[in-house]
C-alpha positions in Angstrom: 4.0 128.6 96.2 5.0 126.8 93.1 4.0 127.2 89.7 5.0 125.5 86.4 7.6 124.5 89.1 9.0 128.0 89.3 9.0 129.4 93.5 7.0 132.3 93.4 7.5 135.5 95.7 5.7 135.0 99.0 2.1 136.4 98.8 1.0 137.1 102.5 -2.9 137.4 103.4 -4.3 140.5 103.2 -6.8 142.5 105.4 -9.1 145.5 104.8 -11.5 148.1 106.0 -14.2 149.1 103.4 -15.9 152.5 104.7 -19.3 152.8 103.2 -20.8 156.2 104.3 -25.1 156.4 103.7 -27.1 158.9 103.4 -30.0 156.2 105.0 -30.7 157.2 109.0 -29.4 153.7 109.0 -25.9 154.7 109.6 -22.8 154.3 108.0 -21.0 150.8 107.7 -17.4 149.7 108.4 -16.6 145.9 106.4 -13.4 144.0 107.4 -12.7 141.6 105.3 -9.5 139.4 106.0 -7.9 136.5 103.6 -6.7 134.0 106.5 -7.0 134.4 110.2 -3.7 134.7 112.5 -2.4 131.7 114.2 -0.8 133.4 116.6 -1.5 136.6 118.7 -4.8 136.8 118.1 -6.0 138.8 120.9 -3.6 141.5 119.5 -5.0 141.2 116.2 -8.8 141.9 117.5 -7.4 144.7 119.8 -6.0 146.3 116.8 -9.4 145.7 114.7 -11.8 146.9 117.5 -9.3 149.9 117.9 -10.3 151.0 114.9 -14.0 150.8 114.6 -14.3 152.6 118.1 -12.7 155.5 116.8 -14.7 155.6 114.0 -18.1 155.4 116.1 -18.7 152.0 116.0 -21.4 150.7 118.1 -22.4 147.5 116.9 -20.4 144.5 115.4 -21.6 141.6 112.9 -19.7 138.8 112.3 -20.7 135.7 110.2 -19.2 132.3 110.2 -20.2 128.7 109.8 -22.8 126.5 111.7 -21.4 123.0 111.5 -24.2 120.2 111.3 -24.4 116.5 110.6 -26.3 116.7 107.2 -26.6 118.9 104.0 -29.4 120.6 104.8 -31.8 121.3 102.3 -32.2 124.9 102.8 -29.5 126.1 104.6 -31.0 128.0 108.5 -29.0 130.6 110.2 -28.7 130.2 113.9 -27.5 133.4 116.1 -25.5 134.2 119.0 -25.7 137.7 120.5 -23.5 139.6 123.7 -26.6 140.9 124.9 -30.4 139.8 125.7 -31.9 143.0 123.9 -29.8 141.8 120.9 -31.3 138.0 121.6 -34.5 138.7 121.6 -34.4 140.8 117.8 -32.8 138.0 116.6 -35.5 135.9 117.8 -38.1 138.1 116.1 -36.1 137.5 113.0 -36.7 133.7 113.1 -33.2 132.8 113.9 -32.0 129.3 115.4 -30.9 130.1 119.3 -28.9 126.8 119.7 -28.2 127.9 123.6 -25.1 126.6 124.2 -22.3 126.2 121.4 -19.1 127.3 120.6 -18.0 130.0 117.9 -14.5 129.1 116.3 -11.9 131.6 115.9 -12.0 135.6 115.3 -15.9 135.3 114.6 -16.3 134.0 118.3 -13.5 136.5 119.8 -14.4 139.7 118.3 -17.7 139.8 119.7 -16.7 138.5 123.3 -13.8 141.3 123.0 -16.3 143.5 121.8 -18.7 143.0 124.7 -15.6 143.7 127.2 -15.7 147.2 125.5 -19.1 147.6 126.4 -20.2 147.4 122.6 -23.4 145.5 121.2 -22.4 142.2 118.6 -24.2 139.4 116.7 -22.9 136.0 114.8 -25.2 134.8 112.3 -23.6 131.3 111.6 -24.9 129.4 108.3 -25.0 125.6 108.4 -22.8 123.9 106.6 -22.4 119.8 106.3 -19.2 119.0 108.7 -17.8 116.9 106.1 -17.5 120.0 103.7 -16.4 122.3 106.3 -13.3 122.6 104.5 -15.2 123.6 101.2 -16.8 126.8 100.3 -20.3 126.5 100.8 -22.2 129.6 98.6 -25.8 128.2 99.8 -24.9 129.0 103.4 -23.1 132.2 102.7 -26.4 133.3 101.0 -28.8 132.6 103.6 -26.5 134.9 105.9 -25.8 137.3 103.8 -29.7 137.6 103.4 -30.3 138.2 107.1 -27.3 140.6 107.5 -28.7 142.5 104.6 -31.8 142.7 106.1 -30.7 143.7 109.8 -28.6 146.5 108.5 -31.2 147.8 106.1 -28.7 147.3 102.8 -30.1 146.3 99.1 -28.0 144.1 96.9 -27.9 142.4 93.8 -27.6 139.1 94.7 -27.9 137.7 91.4 -24.3 136.3 91.1 -24.2 134.3 94.4 -27.7 133.2 93.5 -25.9 131.6 90.3 -22.7 130.4 92.7 -25.2 128.6 95.5 -26.9 126.7 92.4 -23.8 125.7 91.2 -22.6 124.5 94.6 -25.7 123.1 95.4 -25.0 120.7 92.4 -21.8 120.2 92.9 -22.4 118.8 96.3 -25.2 116.4 95.8 -23.0 115.2 93.1 -20.4 114.5 95.5 -23.1 112.7 97.6 -23.8 110.6 95.3 -20.3 109.6 94.2 -19.7 108.6 98.0 -23.1 106.6 99.0 -21.8 105.1 95.4 -18.5 104.6 96.6 -19.6 103.1 99.8 -22.1 100.4 98.3 -19.1 99.1 96.1 -16.7 99.0 99.4 -18.8 97.4 101.4 -21.1 95.2 99.6 -20.2 92.2 97.8 -22.7 90.6 94.8 -24.5 87.6 95.2 -22.4 85.4 93.1 -19.3 86.3 94.1 -20.3 85.5 97.9 -18.5 82.0 99.5 -20.3 79.2 99.3 -21.7 78.4 103.6 -20.9 75.1 104.3 -23.0 72.3 104.8 -24.2 72.0 108.5 -24.8 68.3 109.6 
């Protein structure tokens, strides 16, 4: 990238594992966070991730993604997809949305498919996000997913910062929607006094 007209050294995306050894009966957690998804060799990348976590004894994989919808929801719901019927029943008990047939893009879906091939259990949690905002960060949807995930994992975390980000994001998105509506009305309507006079008909 260029900063103040000076080309900067390359900065490559980082992917990191985090290990949390818990004292509780729920078991330890391994988090994998990636700054970007690979454009090629996706299967090889997913295999490497699963190789690592399997060696550490992981039995269940959770991924998080966006469920693209046509409107801006007052409160985003969380959809769920699972690798087996038992996990799916558990998601239904949690009140999550089971949409039937749909597609999970990128590594979030690929990891679960490949985990299933290894006889690992898996769940994808998808937060509802307006399709027209798919390129923007959506803390409100992330917050909804995080609340479900922490409940499933038996984890308690401080959501204060996330609550603040979600509130700010909602306000910004609502302003964008209002502005787009104003622009639409401005572009596609003509005041009465500017409309051409209709020709008199005999």
